C-alpha positions in Angstrom: -13.2 18.8 -11.7 -15.5 20.3 -9.1 -18.9 20.3 -10.8 -22.1 21.1 -8.9 -23.8 18.0 -7.6 -27.0 17.2 -5.8 -25.5 15.3 -2.9 -24.9 18.2 -0.4 -21.5 19.0 -1.8 -22.6 21.9 -4.0 -21.8 25.4 -2.7 -24.7 27.2 -1.1 -24.2 30.9 -0.6 -20.9 32.8 -0.2 -17.8 30.7 -0.8 -15.5 30.0 2.1 -12.1 31.7 2.3 -10.6 28.5 3.8 -11.6 24.9 4.0 -9.7 23.4 7.0 -9.8 19.6 7.4 -8.4 17.6 10.3 -7.5 14.0 9.4 -8.1 11.1 11.7 -10.0 7.8 12.1 -13.6 7.5 13.3 -14.5 5.7 16.5 -13.7 6.0 20.2 -10.9 3.5 19.9 -8.9 5.9 17.8 -9.9 9.2 19.4 -6.8 9.8 21.7 -4.2 8.3 19.4 -1.4 10.2 17.7 -3.0 9.6 14.3 -6.0 11.6 15.3 -4.2 14.7 16.3 -5.2 16.6 13.2 -8.8 15.9 13.8 -8.4 17.0 17.5 -6.9 20.3 16.4 -9.8 21.2 14.2 -12.3 20.2 16.9 -10.4 22.5 19.3 -10.7 25.5 16.9 -14.4 24.8 16.3 -15.0 24.7 20.0 -13.2 28.0 20.5 -15.4 29.6 17.8 -18.5 28.3 19.5 -19.4 26.3 16.4 -19.0 22.6 17.3 -18.7 20.2 14.4 -21.9 18.4 13.5 -22.5 15.3 11.3 -23.5 16.3 7.8 -25.9 13.6 6.6 -25.1 14.1 2.9 -21.3 14.1 3.3 -18.9 11.7 5.1 -17.8 14.4 7.5 -18.5 16.4 10.6 -18.4 20.1 9.8 -19.1 23.7 10.9 -19.2 26.9 8.9 -17.8 29.7 11.0 -16.7 33.3 10.9 -13.3 34.1 12.3 -12.6 37.8 12.5 -14.9 38.3 9.5 -13.3 35.5 7.5 -15.6 32.7 6.3 -14.2 29.3 7.2 -15.4 25.7 6.6 -14.1 23.4 9.3 -14.4 19.7 8.9 -13.3 16.2 10.1 -13.9 13.3 7.8 -15.9 10.4 9.2 -14.1 8.1 6.9 -11.0 6.1 7.8 -7.7 7.8 7.2 -6.9 6.0 3.9 -10.3 7.1 2.5 -10.1 10.8 3.4 -10.6 11.9 -0.2 -14.2 10.7 -0.1 -14.8 13.6 2.3 -12.2 16.2 1.2 -13.1 16.3 -2.5 -16.8 17.2 -1.9 -15.8 19.5 0.9 -13.6 21.5 -1.5 -16.6 21.7 -3.8 -19.0 22.7 -1.0 -16.6 25.4 0.1 -16.5 26.9 -3.4 -12.7 26.8 -3.5 -11.1 27.6 -6.8 -7.5 27.6 -5.4 -6.4 24.5 -3.6 -3.9 26.6 -1.7 -7.0 27.6 0.3 -7.5 24.0 1.4 -5.6 23.4 4.6 -5.2 19.8 5.7 -4.2 19.2 9.4 -2.3 15.9 10.0 0.1 14.1 12.2 3.7 13.9 11.0 6.2 11.2 11.9 9.1 13.2 10.3 8.7 16.0 12.9 9.8 15.8 16.5 7.0 15.5 19.1 5.7 19.0 19.8 7.0 20.6 16.6 4.6 22.2 14.1 5.1 23.3 10.6 3.0 25.0 7.9 3.6 23.9 4.4 2.2 24.5 0.9 2.3 21.5 -1.4 5.2 19.1 -1.4 5.5 15.4 -0.9 3.2 13.0 1.1 5.8 11.5 3.4 4.0 8.1 3.3 1.0 9.5 5.1 -2.1 7.5 4.0 -4.5 10.4 4.6 -2.4 12.8 2.5 -2.0 10.2 -0.2 -5.8 9.7 -0.4 -6.5 13.5 -0.5 -3.9 14.1 -3.2 -5.2 11.2 -5.3 -8.7 12.4 -5.1 -7.9 15.9 -6.0 -5.3 15.0 -8.6 -3.0 17.5 -7.0 -0.6 17.9 -4.1 -0.8 21.7 -4.1 -3.0 22.1 -1.0 -1.7 23.6 2.3 -0.8 21.5 5.3 -0.4 22.0 9.0 2.1 19.3 10.1 1.9 18.2 13.7 5.0 16.4 14.9 4.5 13.1 16.7 8.1 11.8 16.5 9.4 8.5 15.2 8.5 5.1 16.6 11.1 3.1 18.5 11.8 1.1 15.3 10.8 1.4 11.6 8.6 -1.7 11.7 6.4 -0.3 14.5 5.1 2.8 12.6 1.5 1.6 12.4 1.5 0.6 16.1 3.1 4.0 17.0 0.5 6.2 15.3 -2.5 4.1 16.4 -1.4 3.6 20.0 -2.3 5.8 23.0 0.8 7.8 24.1 2.5 7.7 27.5 1.5 10.3 30.1 4.5 12.5 29.2 3.8 12.3 25.5 0.1 12.9 26.1 1.0 16.2 27.9 3.2 17.2 24.9 0.4 16.3 22.4 -2.1 18.3 24.4 0.1 21.3 24.3 0.6 20.7 20.6 -3.1 20.5 20.0 -3.5 24.0 21.5 -0.6 25.4 19.5 -2.1 23.9 16.3 -5.4 25.7 16.9 -3.5 28.9 17.5 -1.6 28.4 14.2 -4.9 27.9 12.3 -6.3 31.0 13.9 -3.2 32.9 12.6 -3.6 31.5 9.1 -7.1 32.8 8.8 -6.7 36.1 10.6 -3.3 37.1 9.2 -2.7 35.1 6.1 -0.7 32.0 5.3 2.7 33.7 4.7 2.5 35.6 8.0 1.5 32.5 9.9 4.3 30.5 8.2 6.9 33.1 9.2 5.7 33.0 12.8 5.5 29.3 13.1 8.3 28.1 10.9 10.6 31.1 11.1 10.8 31.4 7.3 8.5 32.3 4.4 7.0 29.6 2.4 8.7 28.7 -0.8 
């Protein structure tokens, strides 16, 4: 599935231990919305590591290759729209040299978690998330890891799209900002200490 190509997606040098992708929509109009929380978390981690994300001209993504406590990590944010995320993630997996999709960690907003709650998960369903659906379809698998960032449910079921794409209230913004920092901490834990240890710390239970 992941053959070498001449479009910038082929692996150059040592493979990454993790490929971490934050989902969102491009453009300033979406930047501070709930739906872009995943992208913001990855941008925060990149900034902490002193490796800001840069546009990759041969891939539809901004990315940075970093070392975190000696672990090689490829950080990325697609420059596609959410429902086309696979166009970036599939070549990023190839570029990172991943042979195990459990080493692909997708960071995304989650309506089914309360605002401020975070959860690490390996595989599982897609919960109606357009970005996850695109990634799973492109990879032909749902067995990748996820960091789920709770944004809470909308006031009514028919307002889901407005909810994720709207800018939050001041109180919700403060909660999301705290969640952004906690999300970057969780990614740091995954890379430094391993997925199972990070799961036990964040979720209070081992993955399974």
